[in-house]
C-alpha positions as CSV (number, residue, x, y, z in Angstrom):
1,M,51.9,128.5,-14.4
2,I,48.2,129.4,-14.2
3,R,47.6,128.0,-17.7
4,Q,49.3,124.7,-16.6
5,L,47.1,124.5,-13.5
6,A,44.0,125.2,-15.6
7,F,45.0,122.5,-18.1
8,G,45.8,120.1,-15.2
9,A,42.4,120.7,-13.6
10,A,40.6,120.2,-16.9
11,L,42.6,116.9,-17.5
12,V,41.7,115.6,-14.0
13,A,38.0,116.6,-14.5
14,A,37.9,114.8,-17.9
15,T,39.5,111.7,-16.4
16,L,37.1,111.5,-13.5
17,N,34.1,111.9,-15.8
18,A,35.3,109.1,-18.1
19,V,35.8,106.5,-15.3
20,P,32.8,104.4,-14.4
21,A,31.7,104.3,-10.8
22,S,33.6,101.5,-9.0
23,A,31.5,101.2,-5.9
24,L,27.8,101.0,-4.9
25,S,26.6,103.2,-2.2
26,C,23.5,102.0,-0.3
27,V,21.3,104.0,2.1
28,N,21.0,102.2,5.4
29,P,17.4,100.9,5.5
30,S,15.1,101.4,8.4
31,V,12.0,99.5,9.5
32,A,10.0,102.7,8.9
33,S,11.4,103.4,5.4
34,T,10.8,99.8,4.4
35,Y,7.3,99.8,5.9
36,Q,6.5,103.0,4.0
37,R,7.9,101.6,0.7
38,A,5.9,98.5,1.1
39,A,2.7,100.4,2.0
40,E,3.1,102.6,-1.1
41,S,3.8,99.7,-3.4
42,P,1.1,98.4,-5.8
43,I,2.2,95.0,-4.8
44,D,0.8,93.4,-1.6
45,Y,3.2,92.8,1.3
46,V,3.2,90.8,4.5
47,I,5.6,91.3,7.4
48,G,6.9,88.3,9.3
49,V,9.2,87.8,12.2
50,G,10.9,84.4,12.4
51,Q,13.3,82.1,10.7
52,L,14.0,81.8,6.9
53,T,15.8,78.7,5.8
54,L,17.1,78.0,2.3
55,T,15.7,74.7,1.1
56,G,17.1,73.8,-2.3
57,Q,19.2,74.6,-5.2
58,S,19.1,78.1,-6.8
59,T,18.0,78.7,-10.4
60,P,20.4,78.9,-12.1
61,P,22.4,76.5,-9.9
62,E,25.5,78.7,-10.1
63,G,23.7,81.8,-8.7
64,A,24.3,85.2,-10.2
65,V,25.9,85.0,-13.7
66,A,27.7,87.6,-15.9
67,Q,25.5,88.1,-19.0
68,G,27.7,87.6,-22.0
69,G,30.7,87.3,-19.7
70,D,30.4,90.9,-18.7
71,I,30.7,91.3,-14.9
72,N,29.0,94.7,-15.2
73,Q,25.9,92.9,-16.5
74,M,25.1,90.5,-13.7
75,V,21.8,88.5,-13.8
76,G,20.3,87.4,-10.5
77,Y,18.8,84.1,-9.4
78,T,16.0,82.6,-7.4
79,Q,16.3,80.4,-4.4
80,P,13.6,78.3,-2.7
81,A,13.3,78.8,1.1
82,R,10.9,78.3,4.0
83,F,9.7,80.8,6.5
84,V,8.6,79.7,10.0
85,G,7.3,82.4,12.3
86,E,4.5,84.9,12.8
87,F,2.9,87.3,10.4
88,F,1.8,90.8,11.4
89,T,-2.0,91.0,11.6
90,G,-2.5,94.6,12.3
91,S,-2.7,94.1,16.0
92,G,0.6,92.2,16.5
93,F,2.7,89.4,15.3
94,D,0.3,86.7,16.2
95,S,-0.5,84.6,13.1
96,S,1.8,81.5,13.2
97,R,2.9,80.6,9.7
98,D,5.1,78.0,8.0
99,V,5.2,78.9,4.3
100,P,7.3,78.3,1.2
101,V,9.1,81.4,-0.1
102,T,11.0,82.3,-3.2
103,V,14.1,84.4,-2.6
104,D,14.5,86.6,-5.7
105,V,18.1,87.8,-5.8
106,T,18.5,90.8,-8.1
107,C,21.6,92.7,-9.4
108,A,22.5,96.3,-10.2
109,A,25.3,96.2,-12.7
110,A,28.2,94.3,-11.0
111,W,26.5,94.1,-7.6
112,C,24.0,91.5,-6.5
113,G,22.1,90.6,-3.4
114,Q,22.5,87.3,-1.7
115,A,20.2,84.6,-0.5
116,S,21.0,83.5,3.0
117,D,19.4,81.8,6.0
118,V,18.0,84.2,8.6
119,A,18.1,82.8,12.1
120,Y,15.6,85.3,13.5
121,G,14.6,88.4,11.6
122,L,11.9,90.9,10.6
123,I,11.1,90.2,6.9
124,F,9.0,92.0,4.4
125,F,7.6,89.5,1.8
126,S,5.7,90.6,-1.4
127,V,2.7,88.4,-2.2
128,E,1.4,87.8,-5.7
129,D,-1.0,85.0,-6.5
130,G,-0.5,83.4,-3.2
131,T,3.3,83.2,-3.6
132,Y,5.6,84.8,-1.0
133,T,8.7,86.4,-2.3
134,L,11.6,88.0,-0.5
135,T,13.6,90.2,-2.8
136,E,17.3,90.6,-2.0
137,N,18.7,93.5,-3.9
138,A,22.3,94.8,-4.2
139,C,21.1,97.2,-1.5
140,P,19.0,95.0,0.7
141,W,16.1,96.5,2.6
142,D,13.6,93.8,3.2
143,V,15.4,91.8,6.0
144,F,16.3,93.0,9.4
145,H,18.4,90.4,11.1
146,D,18.2,89.9,14.9
147,A,14.8,91.4,15.2
148,H,14.1,92.9,18.6
149,P,11.0,94.3,20.3
150,G,11.8,97.9,19.2
151,M,11.6,96.8,15.5
152,L,8.2,95.1,16.1
153,A,6.9,98.1,17.9
154,E,8.0,100.3,14.9
155,V,5.9,98.1,12.6
156,M,2.9,98.7,14.9
157,S,3.6,102.4,15.0
158,C,3.8,102.6,11.3
159,H,0.6,100.6,10.9
160,Q,-1.1,103.2,13.2
161,G,0.2,106.0,11.1
162,A,3.1,107.2,13.2
163,C,6.4,106.0,11.6
164,A,9.0,107.5,13.8
165,G,12.0,105.9,12.1
166,A,13.8,104.8,15.3
167,W,14.8,101.4,13.9
């Protein structure tokens, strides 16, 4: 009986090790963690609060595609968009902007982010050569929908060196 239990346990362990992960687990992002990640990045970031509207067709037009027909090898896409709102200047969100944006949708195996309109949100854009990019990963962390004063205050606190992580 013990030998059968040991064999059964070994069989279950071997089976579990052979099965690929079938779900993606994402850590819930916070304004503080996203601010800190952006601050530590070698890429420049700007933070905006406002509206993001998709403005044209994605590239490729069909969105994310399975590389070689393998859904575990998804390839992302880009989507043109426009941001209208205010950028953070260090003393507040007081620099009105209306700028073109590229939404870069990336994938992790079978899971991809998604480009979508944002009615009113707190958004972290990377900036390279004057181009604003919003990266939407399988585990998104650069957009906080329905931005509220607490989120904006968190950005200010982080900028002043006191990221409390409340939002």
